N, C-alpha and C positions, 0 to 999 in steps of 0.2 A: 560320352557328355550329351546333355539335351542341351536344346538351343537356347534356353534362358541362363544355363552355365557360360555358354559360349561368348552370350552379347557381352556382360561384363567385362570379360578378358579381351574381347576384341576393343571394348571402348577403353579401356586400360592401358592397352598396346599404342591406341591413338592418342591418348591422352599423353603419354611418354614420348612420344615421338615430336608431338607438337611441343614440347618442352624441352625435346633435345634441340628443336630448331631454334628454338629460341635462346637459348645458352649458346646456341656458334654464331647468334648473330653478335655477341659479346665486341669482337675483337673486331668485324666488318664493320659495325657502325661507330667503333672506336676511331677508325682510321678515316670514317667518313667526318667526324666533328672535330679531329684533329686539323684534317685539311681547313677546316671553316675556322680556325684559328682559336680554338676554345683550348685552355689548360686546365691538366689534370685536377685540378683541384674543385674549378667549376665544375666539372662535368659529373665527377665522383660523388660532390657533396649534394648536386642538384637531383641525380639517380636515386639514392638512398635517401634523401629528404623526401620524394616524393613514394616511394617503396612504402618508408615507413608511416607515412600520413596514412596511408591507403592501408597498411596492414594493421595499425593501431586502432582502424574503427573499427575493421573486420574482427580483431582481437575482442574489443571490448564487446561490440554488439554478440558475439558468439559464445568469448568465453567470460565474458566481464572482466575487472583490471586484477592483472597478475598478480596472486598471490604467491611468492615464491621467497624463500629464504635471502637472506642478505647475500650470505656468501654466493648461491648460485647468479645474483643479479649482477656480484662482482665478476663472476666468471665470463658468463655472459659478455658483458659490457669489455670484458679484455679479449674475448675470442673477437666480438665484431670488429671493436674498434683498433685493434693492434693488428692481430692477426690476417682476418678477412679483407680489413680497409688496405693492409698492404700487399695482402695476395692479389686484389682486384686492382693495388695500382701498377704493381709488376708487371700485368699483364696486359692492361692496357696500354702502359707505357711500351711495352714489347714491341708494340706492332708500329712504331714508331722507327724501329730498326731492320726488324725483320719481315718476312712476308706473313702476314695474319694465318696463311695454312701452317707455316711452319711453327707458329708459336703456339697454337691450338695441338698440335702435334705432343710439341717439349711437354705443354700440361699435362698430359695424359699420362707421364711419368707418376704421376699421383700415387696411382694404386700401389704400384711397386712397391715406392719410398713406404708408402704405410705399411705395407708388411715387412717391410723389413726393420723399420722400429719395431712394429709389435712382434716383432717374432724376437728381437733383441731385447725388450724388455716383458718378454713373457706374457704378451696380451693376445698370440696365437700359438700354434705348435705350427713348426714347418711340415710341410708335406711334398710329394711329388709334384700338386699342384703350383704351388708358390714357389718349387725351385725349376719348374719350366717356364713359368710365367718371367720369373726375374731372368732368367737366360734371352729369354725372346725380346724382352724389353731393352736389356743392354745390348743384344744383339742389333735392335731394333735404333737405337739410340745412336750407336758407333755409324750406322748405315746413314742415319740421318745427318749428322754432324761432321763425321770421318771424311767423309768423300770431298766436300765441296767447304771443308772448313774456312780456308782460305776466302772465298768470295761471300762470306755471311757477317754480321756485325755479331762479334765473340762478345760485346754488351748486350745487345739484344736478346742473343741464346741465354746468357747468364741473367737475365731479368726473366727470361720467360721459364728458364728449370728451377730458380729462385721463386716465381710463382707456384709451382707444382711441391717444391718443398715445404711451403708456407702454408698452402693448401694441406698436406699431409700432416704435418704440425697441428691444425686446425683441427683436424680429424682423429687424430688422437685423441686430444683434451676434451675436445667436444662428445667422443665416447662414454669420458668419465660420467657428464655432466649433463646430457640432454636424454636420459631415462626417466629425469624427474619433472620435465616440463613439458608442453606438449607444443608440438611442429610450429604453428601456429606464433605461439609466444618466444619460439625461442628465435624464427626470421623478424619478429618484429623489433627485439631487444638487439640484434645483430645489426640489423639496416638503420635503427635508430643511433647507435655508438658508432657504427661507421660513417653515417652524416655528420656527426658533432668531429670526428675525428680529421675530415676535410675540411668542414667550415674553421676550425680552429686551424689548420694548415694554412687555408686560404686566408685567413685575417692576420695572422703573425707574419706571414712571407710574402703577401701582396699577389696570390697566385688566382683571386678568383677576378675573372673576367667578364663584363657583362654585355659588352657590345659587342653583340654577335647577329648574323643576321637571321633571317628566319629558318631557312633548310638546316644550320647548325643547330638552333633550338630545338628543332622537331627531331633533330637526330639524339641529341638529347633526353628530350622526352621519349623517344624510341628505347633507347638503352634501360629509363625505369621501367618502360612499359613490358617491351618483349623479352631479355632477359632475365628481368628480375620478379615484375608481378606475375605475370604471365606463365615464366616458366617455371616458376617456383611452386604456383599454384596448381597448376596441371600436373607436375610431378608428383607432389602428395598425395594429389587424387588419384592418379593412375595407380600410384605404387599400393595405394590400399588396395586395388581390383587386382594388381595381379601379382604382387610381393614385392621384398627390395632386391633380391637377388636378378628378376626376370628387368624390373626397373635401371638398375644398375649395368646391366649387359647391355639392353638397348641402348644405354646413353652413350656407349662408348661412340656410336655415329657420329657424335658433334664432332670432331676433326673431319671427318667426313662432308658433312655438311659445310663448317666453315671453309673447305676445300674447294667445294663447289660453287660456294657464294663470292669467293676471292678472285677465281677463276671469270666467273661472268661478270663482275664488277670490277674488277681491277686488273683483269688477265695478267694474274698469278701464276705460276706455274713451278710444278716442284720435278727435279729429276728424278730418273725412273729409280734410282737408288734411295733418295730419299722417303719416294711413295711406298717404297717395298719396307724400307725401316721402319716409317708410319706405321704400315698395315703389321709390323712384328710388335712395333709400342703397344698398339690396340690390342692384341691377341693377348701379349703378355697382360695385359690390364685386365682382360677378360678370364685367363685361368686365375689368378690371384684373387678375384672378386668370386668365379663360378666353385671354389676348394669348398669339396663338405664339410672341412672344420669350421672351426668359428671363427669368424672375420668379420673385423674390426670395420673395414669398409663397406659391407654390408651392412653391419648394424647401425654404423651411424647415417647412412644411405636412408635410412627408415625414420630419421629424425628431421634432416635438413638436407638440401642439397646446395649445390655452387650456385 
């Protein structure tokens, strides 16, 4: 391989690492803004509104106003306004009850959930890669949760695992739809519909809180910028350079980065069993993505990331 070929690949890996770090900051910044008194509806309404405005500008500038069938519009709005909105809310709320590092590990059960659903619905063929990935992830979850289940919030665990299930369902639905739209249009409509969902929730349930200090607002802005705008754009561009499979595998470092930030900023710690279990969960996800057979997770990551 010549230097001209190596340079784009190296740059692509760097972009995916930047994206992974950005996504890993989501639960970290969530803990910070919650400690400043922000409510969930406010945080996610502002996050998705800022992101949607940015993505609309880029979309119209590069591709013009989206011209897609009404059915696709409705499906994308449902994906964003229901599944992605709920997944984001469940995941962020979980850090109120359990460590951010643990929440990140539990979210990464989603590749195996996707694999199970895809196999059961005949979208994928079962393979030895998927089988060993399922075994590793299941064993990892037992280690993460089983040893210290009495010492952690079962509600927080349920929220984190619920976010993994919602994200897996979102991927399965998206796999059928996103081949007809560009990545930019997809994330624009999903961000817009998620913003609308939390705007409605905030207005109808009185959950919007605006009297926050400057540091909390900066944290909310950080949520819109780092794990949303920067993370998504760098992921898409990096994936074009190194491919969906490599990008997905590198992205499994996300809980590792979250753990590092949580230890440094919040003095969080996992037990040896939980850390070992987390490694097995991530390895199981890698095997599910790395399978040489048709892979729904890999195909979906070619269109949109979390």
